[in-house]
C-alpha positions as CSV (number, residue, x, y, z in Angstrom):
1,M,51.7,123.6,120.6
2,P,53.0,127.1,121.0
3,P,51.3,130.0,119.3
4,R,52.4,131.1,115.9
5,W,54.6,134.2,116.1
6,P,53.9,136.9,113.5
7,R,57.7,137.6,113.3
8,E,60.9,135.8,113.9
9,P,61.1,135.4,117.7
10,D,64.0,137.2,119.3
11,R,64.6,136.8,123.1
12,K,66.6,140.0,123.3
13,N,64.2,142.4,121.6
14,D,60.8,140.7,122.1
15,P,59.4,140.9,125.6
16,A,56.2,138.9,124.8
17,F,58.3,136.0,123.5
18,R,60.7,136.3,126.5
19,K,57.7,136.1,128.9
20,L,56.2,133.1,127.0
21,E,59.6,131.3,126.9
22,D,60.1,131.9,130.7
23,R,56.7,130.5,131.5
24,M,57.3,127.4,129.2
25,N,60.6,126.8,131.0
26,F,58.8,127.0,134.3
27,A,56.2,124.5,133.2
28,V,59.0,122.1,132.1
29,H,60.6,122.6,135.5
30,V,57.3,121.8,137.3
31,A,56.8,118.7,135.2
32,T,60.3,117.4,135.9
33,F,59.8,118.0,139.6
34,A,56.5,116.1,139.6
35,L,57.9,113.2,137.5
36,F,61.0,112.6,139.6
37,N,59.5,113.3,143.0
38,S,56.4,111.2,142.5
39,G,58.6,108.3,141.3
40,L,61.0,108.6,144.2
41,W,58.2,108.8,146.7
42,F,56.4,105.9,145.1
43,F,59.4,103.6,145.4
44,H,60.2,105.0,148.8
45,N,56.8,103.8,150.0
46,F,56.5,100.7,147.9
47,L,59.9,99.3,148.9
48,L,59.7,100.6,152.5
49,T,63.1,102.2,152.1
50,D,64.8,104.4,154.7
51,W,65.8,107.2,152.3
52,E,66.4,110.0,154.9
53,W,67.5,112.4,152.1
54,L,64.3,112.3,150.2
55,P,62.3,114.9,152.2
56,I,65.3,117.2,152.1
57,L,65.6,116.8,148.3
58,T,61.9,117.4,147.8
59,L,61.7,120.5,150.0
60,S,64.9,121.9,148.5
61,W,63.6,121.4,144.9
62,L,60.2,122.8,145.9
63,G,62.0,125.9,147.3
64,I,63.8,126.3,144.0
65,L,60.5,126.0,142.2
66,V,58.9,128.6,144.3
67,S,61.9,131.0,143.7
68,H,61.6,130.3,140.0
69,L,57.9,131.2,140.2
70,I,58.6,134.4,142.1
71,Y,61.2,135.4,139.6
72,I,58.9,135.0,136.5
73,S,55.9,136.5,138.3
74,V,57.4,139.4,140.2
75,I,61.1,140.1,139.4
76,A,61.5,139.6,135.7
77,D,61.2,142.7,133.6
78,Y,59.2,142.1,130.4
79,S,58.9,145.7,129.4
80,D,60.1,146.8,126.0
81,T,63.8,147.5,125.8
82,P,64.4,151.1,124.6
83,T,66.4,151.4,121.4
84,K,69.7,153.1,121.9
85,S,70.2,156.3,120.1
86,T,73.5,157.4,118.9
């Protein structure tokens, strides 16, 4: 259960909420990767199939996951956005 927010969350103006939301999206991405890949590899081994595309899919998706992790850990800017003065 996500933490209670003391104010109405706003992705545009609330860097703490933006950071939390990005990390939750990454967690969903990791869970989806684990679910699908473990199922595919289970049936690949159980049925003794010759799915030559499976390692390519797994490594490609893993690469996307790593790039997603790098983005939320290093690249994303969660600093406060300055208010524009007129």
